[in-house]
DRENPA-3360 file (N, C-alpha, C; in nm, 2 decimals, always signed):
BEGIN
1 = XXXXXXXX = +0.06/-0.12/+0.01/+0.01/+0.04/+0.01/+0.10/+0.15/-0.01 ~ +0.18/+0.14/+0.08/+0.28/+0.23/+0.09/+0.34/+0.25/-0.04 ~ +0.40/+0.13/-0.14/+0.45/+0.17/-0.22/+0.37/+0.25/-0.33 ~ +0.22/+0.18/-0.35/+0.11/+0.25/-0.43/+0.12/+0.37/-0.42 ~ +0.11/+0.41/-0.27/+0.10/+0.56/-0.27/+0.20/+0.64/-0.29 ~ +0.30/+0.58/-0.30/+0.44/+0.67/-0.30/+0.43/+0.68/-0.46 ~ +0.39/+0.53/-0.54/+0.39/+0.56/-0.70/+0.29/+0.64/-0.71 ~ +0.19/+0.66/-0.65/+0.07/+0.71/-0.73/+0.15/+0.89/-0.67;
9 = XXXXXXXX = +0.15/+0.95/-0.56/+0.21/+1.09/-0.57/+0.30/+1.14/-0.61 ~ +0.44/+1.06/-0.65/+0.57/+1.06/-0.67/+0.52/+1.20/-0.81 ~ +0.44/+1.13/-0.91/+0.42/+1.22/-1.03/+0.36/+1.38/-1.03 ~ +0.28/+1.41/-0.92/+0.25/+1.51/-0.93/+0.31/+1.62/-0.83 ~ +0.45/+1.57/-0.73/+0.58/+1.69/-0.71/+0.50/+1.72/-0.58 ~ +0.45/+1.66/-0.53/+0.38/+1.69/-0.37/+0.46/+1.74/-0.26 ~ +0.57/+1.59/-0.31/+0.66/+1.63/-0.13/+0.67/+1.51/-0.04 ~ +0.77/+1.47/+0.00/+0.73/+1.37/+0.13/+0.64/+1.43/+0.24;
17 = XXXXXXXX = +0.62/+1.57/+0.27/+0.51/+1.65/+0.38/+0.39/+1.58/+0.33 ~ +0.36/+1.58/+0.20/+0.22/+1.55/+0.20/+0.20/+1.42/+0.24 ~ +0.29/+1.32/+0.16/+0.27/+1.21/+0.16/+0.24/+1.13/+0.32 ~ +0.32/+1.22/+0.44/+0.32/+1.19/+0.59/+0.20/+1.23/+0.63 ~ +0.16/+1.34/+0.56/-0.02/+1.41/+0.62/-0.10/+1.32/+0.59 ~ -0.09/+1.23/+0.48/-0.21/+1.14/+0.42/-0.18/+1.03/+0.50 ~ -0.05/+1.03/+0.53/-0.03/+0.89/+0.61/-0.09/+0.90/+0.75 ~ -0.06/+1.00/+0.80/-0.13/+1.02/+0.93/-0.29/+1.08/+0.94;
25 = XXXXXXXX = -0.34/+1.07/+0.87/-0.50/+1.09/+0.83/-0.57/+0.91/+0.92 ~ -0.51/+0.81/+0.91/-0.59/+0.69/+0.91/-0.56/+0.64/+1.09 ~ -0.45/+0.70/+1.12/-0.43/+0.63/+1.25/-0.48/+0.75/+1.33 ~ -0.49/+0.89/+1.30/-0.58/+1.03/+1.37/-0.67/+0.99/+1.34 ~ -0.74/+0.93/+1.29/-0.91/+0.90/+1.26/-0.94/+0.76/+1.33 ~ -0.87/+0.69/+1.35/-0.88/+0.56/+1.42/-0.82/+0.56/+1.60 ~ -0.77/+0.69/+1.61/-0.75/+0.74/+1.79/-0.86/+0.79/+1.79 ~ -0.94/+0.91/+1.72/-1.07/+0.99/+1.74/-1.19/+0.92/+1.77;
33 = XXXXXXXX = -1.16/+0.78/+1.69/-1.29/+0.71/+1.72/-1.28/+0.57/+1.79 ~ -1.20/+0.55/+1.86/-1.13/+0.46/+1.94/-1.27/+0.47/+2.08 ~ -1.30/+0.33/+2.10/-1.43/+0.32/+2.18/-1.40/+0.38/+2.29 ~ -1.52/+0.44/+2.37/-1.51/+0.49/+2.55/-1.46/+0.35/+2.63 ~ -1.44/+0.39/+2.74/-1.42/+0.31/+2.81/-1.55/+0.33/+2.96 ~ -1.65/+0.22/+2.99/-1.72/+0.21/+3.12/-1.66/+0.16/+3.22 ~ -1.68/+0.26/+3.32/-1.63/+0.21/+3.45/-1.74/+0.22/+3.54 ~ -1.80/+0.08/+3.61/-1.90/+0.13/+3.74/-1.80/+0.12/+3.87;
41 = XXXXXXXX = -1.89/+0.16/+3.98/-1.86/+0.16/+4.13/-1.99/+0.15/+4.17 ~ -1.93/+0.13/+4.35/-2.13/+0.18/+4.39/-2.19/+0.28/+4.41 ~ -2.10/+0.39/+4.39/-2.22/+0.50/+4.35/-2.26/+0.59/+4.20 ~ -2.21/+0.52/+4.11/-2.20/+0.59/+3.94/-2.17/+0.48/+3.85 ~ -2.18/+0.51/+3.73/-2.13/+0.47/+3.60/-2.06/+0.56/+3.54 ~ -1.96/+0.59/+3.45/-1.91/+0.67/+3.36/-1.84/+0.62/+3.23 ~ -1.84/+0.73/+3.21/-1.80/+0.66/+3.04/-1.69/+0.79/+2.99 ~ -1.57/+0.74/+2.96/-1.50/+0.83/+2.89/-1.38/+0.77/+2.80;
49 = XXXXXXXX = -1.31/+0.86/+2.74/-1.24/+0.85/+2.65/-1.13/+0.99/+2.65 ~ -1.00/+0.96/+2.58/-0.95/+1.07/+2.60/-0.97/+1.20/+2.53 ~ -1.04/+1.12/+2.38/-1.10/+1.26/+2.32/-1.20/+1.30/+2.37 ~ -1.29/+1.27/+2.45/-1.42/+1.27/+2.46/-1.43/+1.35/+2.61 ~ -1.54/+1.45/+2.67/-1.58/+1.44/+2.79/-1.61/+1.34/+2.88 ~ -1.56/+1.37/+2.98/-1.65/+1.22/+3.13/-1.77/+1.23/+3.13 ~ -1.84/+1.15/+3.10/-2.00/+1.16/+3.17/-2.04/+1.03/+3.26 ~ -2.07/+1.11/+3.34/-2.10/+1.05/+3.46/-2.22/+1.01/+3.54;
57 = XXXXXXXX = -2.33/+0.93/+3.54/-2.46/+0.92/+3.62/-2.46/+0.86/+3.75 ~ -2.51/+0.93/+3.84/-2.53/+0.84/+3.95/-2.59/+0.76/+3.98 ~ -2.63/+0.60/+4.05/-2.70/+0.50/+4.06/-2.86/+0.55/+4.06 ~ -2.89/+0.65/+4.16/-3.00/+0.73/+4.19/-3.06/+0.77/+4.08 ~ -3.00/+0.86/+4.01/-3.03/+0.95/+3.89/-3.06/+0.92/+3.77 ~ -3.09/+0.75/+3.71/-3.09/+0.68/+3.61/-3.23/+0.72/+3.60 ~ -3.30/+0.72/+3.50/-3.45/+0.72/+3.51/-3.46/+0.60/+3.39 ~ -3.43/+0.56/+3.35/-3.43/+0.48/+3.20/-3.33/+0.41/+3.15;
65 = XXXXXXXX = -3.35/+0.30/+3.13/-3.23/+0.19/+3.06/-3.32/+0.16/+2.93 ~ -3.30/+0.14/+2.76/-3.32/+0.08/+2.70/-3.25/+0.06/+2.59 ~ -3.28/-0.06/+2.49/-3.19/-0.06/+2.43/-3.25/-0.03/+2.27 ~ -3.16/-0.01/+2.21/-3.19/+0.02/+2.08/-3.09/+0.03/+1.98 ~ -3.09/-0.08/+1.86/-3.05/-0.14/+1.78/-2.91/-0.20/+1.78 ~ -2.78/-0.14/+1.77/-2.70/-0.18/+1.84/-2.62/-0.10/+1.94 ~ -2.72/-0.04/+2.05/-2.64/-0.03/+2.16/-2.75/-0.03/+2.26 ~ -2.69/+0.02/+2.36/-2.80/+0.05/+2.50/-2.81/+0.19/+2.55;
73 = XXXXXXXX = -2.87/+0.26/+2.61/-2.86/+0.38/+2.62/-2.95/+0.41/+2.75 ~ -2.86/+0.45/+2.87/-2.87/+0.50/+2.98/-2.91/+0.65/+3.02 ~ -3.06/+0.68/+3.05/-3.08/+0.82/+3.03/-3.11/+0.88/+3.19 ~ -3.03/+0.97/+3.25/-2.96/+1.05/+3.34/-3.14/+1.17/+3.39 ~ -3.15/+1.20/+3.52/-3.27/+1.27/+3.53/-3.22/+1.44/+3.45 ~ -3.11/+1.45/+3.43/-3.06/+1.63/+3.41/-3.04/+1.60/+3.24 ~ -3.06/+1.47/+3.19/-3.05/+1.48/+3.06/-2.96/+1.41/+3.00 ~ -2.86/+1.37/+3.06/-2.73/+1.30/+3.08/-2.77/+1.16/+3.02;
81 = XXXXXXXX = -2.69/+1.17/+2.91/-2.71/+0.99/+2.87/-2.56/+0.93/+2.84 ~ -2.59/+0.78/+2.85/-2.44/+0.72/+2.85/-2.48/+0.62/+2.72 ~ -2.42/+0.61/+2.61/-2.46/+0.45/+2.52/-2.36/+0.39/+2.53 ~ -2.43/+0.27/+2.52/-2.31/+0.13/+2.52/-2.33/+0.07/+2.47 ~ -2.21/+0.03/+2.34/-2.26/-0.05/+2.21/-2.27/-0.22/+2.27 ~ -2.34/-0.29/+2.21/-2.35/-0.43/+2.23/-2.21/-0.48/+2.16 ~ -2.14/-0.44/+2.12/-2.03/-0.50/+2.09/-1.93/-0.49/+2.16 ~ -1.91/-0.39/+2.23/-1.82/-0.40/+2.39/-1.86/-0.54/+2.43;
89 = XXXXXXXX = -1.73/-0.56/+2.48/-1.69/-0.70/+2.55/-1.75/-0.70/+2.68 ~ -1.87/-0.78/+2.71/-1.88/-0.80/+2.85/-2.03/-0.70/+2.84 ~ -2.08/-0.66/+2.74/-2.18/-0.54/+2.74/-2.33/-0.59/+2.81 ~ -2.37/-0.74/+2.76/-2.46/-0.77/+2.86/-2.44/-0.82/+3.02 ~ -2.32/-0.81/+3.02/-2.32/-0.89/+3.17/-2.30/-0.72/+3.24 ~ -2.26/-0.62/+3.18/-2.28/-0.46/+3.22/-2.42/-0.41/+3.26 ~ -2.52/-0.48/+3.15/-2.62/-0.38/+3.16/-2.69/-0.50/+3.28 ~ -2.67/-0.61/+3.30/-2.72/-0.73/+3.44/-2.67/-0.63/+3.53;
97 = XXXXXXXX = -2.55/-0.60/+3.54/-2.51/-0.52/+3.66/-2.56/-0.40/+3.67 ~ -2.61/-0.35/+3.59/-2.63/-0.17/+3.61/-2.80/-0.20/+3.62 ~ -2.90/-0.30/+3.58/-3.02/-0.30/+3.64/-3.01/-0.34/+3.78 ~ -2.89/-0.40/+3.80/-2.92/-0.49/+3.94/-2.89/-0.35/+4.02 ~ -2.77/-0.27/+4.00/-2.81/-0.13/+4.09/-2.89/-0.03/+4.08 ~ -2.93/-0.03/+3.97/-3.08/+0.05/+3.97/-3.21/+0.00/+3.95 ~ -3.24/-0.17/+3.94/-3.34/-0.21/+3.98/-3.48/-0.18/+3.85 ~ -3.41/-0.12/+3.78/-3.51/-0.05/+3.59/-3.44/-0.17/+3.52;
105 = XXXXXX = -3.57/-0.21/+3.49/-3.58/-0.38/+3.36/-3.51/-0.27/+3.22 ~ -3.41/-0.34/+3.21/-3.42/-0.30/+3.00/-3.55/-0.33/+2.94 ~ -3.58/-0.20/+2.83/-3.69/-0.25/+2.72/-3.58/-0.22/+2.61 ~ -3.68/-0.28/+2.49/-3.61/-0.28/+2.37/-3.70/-0.18/+2.29 ~ -3.63/-0.07/+2.21/-3.68/-0.01/+2.17/-3.74/-0.02/+1.99 ~ -3.83/-0.05/+1.92/-3.78/-0.13/+1.77/-3.84/+0.00/+1.68;
% end
């Protein structure tokens, strides 16, 4: 792939800086879209990633938990929402743990 890109851009005489910038787009996008980390403790659930603000909801502030397509959504009283992808490792176990802490059953939206 690298050789192909170099052969493609060599006749354009853009220089190696443009080539480096083009190759930097892929890793930058991967880092930007890296999945968030979900953590729980006795007081709250939190979602955080290095390039997104941290979102936390206390257990007693969660109003609803519902499943929609490929994610679970937790809604807090203040309008705060935490989305949990069903593709995350242990997502079903996490939702069971959330239901245990909150006493709210998960329902599906079609």
